[in-house]
N, C-alpha and C positions, 0 to 999 in steps of 0.2 A: 503495500499500501504505499510506504514512503517511497518506495522507487519509482510508482506512480504518479505520487506528486510531483515529484524533483522533477521528472519528465515532462511533466505538463508544464513546470514553470519555465523549464528552457527552452520550450516548445514557444510559451508564450513571451520570453525575451528575447528568443531568438529567430523564430521561425517567422515574425512579423516584418513585412518586406519594409516597414518604414525605417527597422533598424541597421538595414543593407545600406552598403555605400555601392551605390549604381556603380558597373563596369566600363562604363562606356559613357563618353558625351557627344550629343549629337552638336551639328554645326551646321549653317546654310551655306549651300553654294549656289550661284547663279551663272547660268550660260544663255548666252542669246537672251538676255532681260527674264529669265525664268526663275525664280529662286526656288529649290528643293531644299529638305532636309537629307542630309546627310550623317554616315558614321563611317570615320575612319579609325583603323585601327592595327595592328600588327608590324612587322619589319621583316624586309627581304629583298628580293630582286625582282620578283613577278608581284602585279597586282592582279588581285582577286575582285574582280567588280559583280556584284550581286543585283540581280534586277528581277525584282516582285511579280507576281499575277496579277490577274484582273480584278479590281475591288481590295487588294490589300494594302502594305507597304512594308517597308523595311524590317518592322519586327517579323516578318516570316519567316526571316532567316537566323531568329534567335537562336534555336538549339542546335546551328551550327556552325556560327561565325568564331565563336571562341575555341575552334577545335583548330584552327589554322591561324594561329600566331607567328609561324615562321614564314608568311608572307605579309604584303601590304594589304589591308582590305578595304573596300571601298563599298558600300553599301545606301541606293538612295530609296525615297520616295519619288517613283514614277512622278513627271508632270499630272496634275489634278488628282493623285490620290496621298493617300496619309497625310502629311502636314504641308505638303508642297503648293506652290501655286497654280493656278488653273490656266493650263497654257491656250493659247488663241486655237488651237486647232485638235483634234484625236486622231486622225490619219494615219497611218502606218510609217508613209512617208516622212510626215512632219516628226514623230517619236523618233525615227532613224536618224534624222540630221541632227537635231538635239544632243541625241546622245554621241553620235560622231564627236560633236563639238566636245561635250563633257570627257572622251578618253582624251581629244587632243591638249585640253586645256587643264585636266584634273588629274592627268596618270602620266607617268613616266616609264620610261623601260618597256618590258615585255609584261603582256597581259592575257588573264585569263578570263574572258566572260562564263558567267555562271546565270541562268536565267530560267524560269519556271512559268510555264503556260505562255500568258501573253508575253512579258518578260524572254521565254526562251525562244520565243520568236525574232523578238528583238535581237537577242544576243546571238542568234545565229546571222540576223542580219548585218550585225556590226561584223562579226569575223569574215563575213563575204567581202565587206566593203573596207576592210582595214586590215587586208593579212599580214600588213608592214609591221603591224602593233600587235595583234591579238595572234597568240601561239597555239594555243586550245579552246576548247568551248564544253562546258558541262550541260546538256539539256535537260532539262525534267520536263517530261511530258510538254514537249513547246506545242504551240499553235503554230499556224504557218501554211499546215495542208489541208486546214478545214477544222472544224469542232464537233460536236453534238448538234445537226442542224437545228432543233429546238428553241437552242439557244440563241440563235443568229435569226428568228422566224421575226422581227423587228415590227411587223404590221400586227402580229395580235397579242394572244395571251403570253407568248414567250417575252417578250419585251418587259412584262411588268412582273414576269417569275424571274427573269436573271436580273432585272434592279432589286428585287425582294432578296435574292442570293446575295446580292452583293453588299445590301446591308447587314444579312444574316452574318456574311462574312466576318465584315468590318465589326461586329458585334462577339463573335468568339475570339477572331483576333485583331484585339482592339490597338489602335496607334499608338497607344502609349503604356511604359511599364516602366515606372518610377526606381521599381528594384535593378533594371538591368540599364536603364538609357536615362542621362540624365538629359533632359531636355533644353535647346537654346534660351537664354533669359529674354529674349523679347517673343517668346511662341504666340503670346495671346493676339499679338499682330497681324499670324498668318493664320489662323484657324479659321475656315470656313464650315459652319455647321450642316451644310448639304453639301459639301463638295464630294463626299462619296456617289452620292446617290446622281449627281448632276455628271461627274465623270461617268458614272455607269452606264447612263442615257447616252453621252454622246459618243464614246467608245463604241458602243452596239452599232450608234449609226452611222459612224466614221470609218471605224476601223477596219481593214481588211484580213480576217484572220485565217485567209486562205492565201495571202498575196505571195509566199514564198514555192508555194507548188512544189515544180520539179528543180529548183535553184537549191535544193539541200545538196544536190550533187555536186556544186560548185564548191562545196567546204572542202578546201585542202587540208586543213589542219587536223589533227587529232580531236575528236570529239568522243564523252562520255554521254550517252543517251539513257537514261532513265526513265522505265515507266512503270503505272501501275496496271497488271493486268485486270482489275476491276474498274479500271477508270470510267467515270459515269460521263466525263463533259469534254474529255479527248480521246474516243477508245483506242482500245490498244492496235485494233485492227490499222490505224493509222499511224501509230510508233512504228509497227512492223515496216508499212510502206516509207516511211522517213529511213528507216535503219538499211533499208535496202538501198536506197540512195546513196547514202556516207560511202566515200571512197574510204576513210581511215577513220574509224569507230570501234567503241567499245558498248555493246548493247548488254543492259543490266533491265533485266524485270521482275517486278516484285509482286507478292500477293498483298496489294492493297488498292488505295482508289486515286486521286488527282493527285494529292500531298504527299509523296514518299517522303519528303524532307521534315515533314511535321510528324508522321506518323512512325515512318523509320529513321530517327535520325542517327541512329548509330551505325545503322546498314549503310545508310547513304553518307554518312560521313567517311567511312570505310573504305568503301568505293572510290570515293574521289580523292582521299589522300593517296589510296595505291595508284590510280590513273597519273595524278600529279606528279608521282616519283618514279612512275614507269609508263609514257602514254603511249602505248603501242594500241596497233589495229588489228580487228579481226576477230575479238573475242564475243561472244554472247552468254551469260550467265542468267540463268534462273533462280533466286532465291525466295525462300522464305521467310529470312527477316535476320541473318547474322553473319557477321566477317565478312571480312574484303575479298574480293576475287581470291629525277625531282626538276618537276619545273621549276628552276629560281630559287628553290627553297634556300632559306640561309640561316643559319642559327646564329 
């Protein structure tokens, strides 16, 4: 009984996030007049640039980021999402141009792009357009060759459902975590209460989720492609078609849904570290959730 009471006191005293010092501090970055929240961390010769998916924020990566301390890390809220500015346009080409500016202005040396879903499509586009800077890509259930057709039927109920889903994602994966990330001091100036719904609606109306189609075959860099076999958002069959196009790829499929980096972070991190340490081509691995199968790593 005494031991239980002591454990309870320890939990009250040390388990409350208000007693923790945040591991990271966010900052503002501005590219082409658009200001976004960003997180920089780590050290090394290579920068890993993390691009989250539709309706999310850089906090989507919080279960992974701290495992890559021997690389420079840059994670952002994509324009329109999280705490970022609303951009003037939400189409694929505008996002790609803006991110190209981010790579040029905010990184140096070799870059590995890491993207999920919508962010995976953007990561692949960056790798195609900047092969001189981007040496490899980690694509987690990327868009680019289409998504579940129901989600892009913006004329009817699907539009409402997708906007509702974006709001639900933001609730389950909030844009703030005071125990992990200290926000910029002038955050209040940046908050737009309806920004998630605005971006959700505008992206569905303007962003082409099939814009890369067969352009994946132009990726010459090593690619780690990770997919959930039960993915309801971008079905696994699309992943197989993308994998067949990639000239140099390691294809890992897991028994999970659309966000393997959140549902199976240990497995995804192990696969990423293995790939970054030895980015070889031609492997295909099916995992249930355990174990790993250097680009610029620096102690």
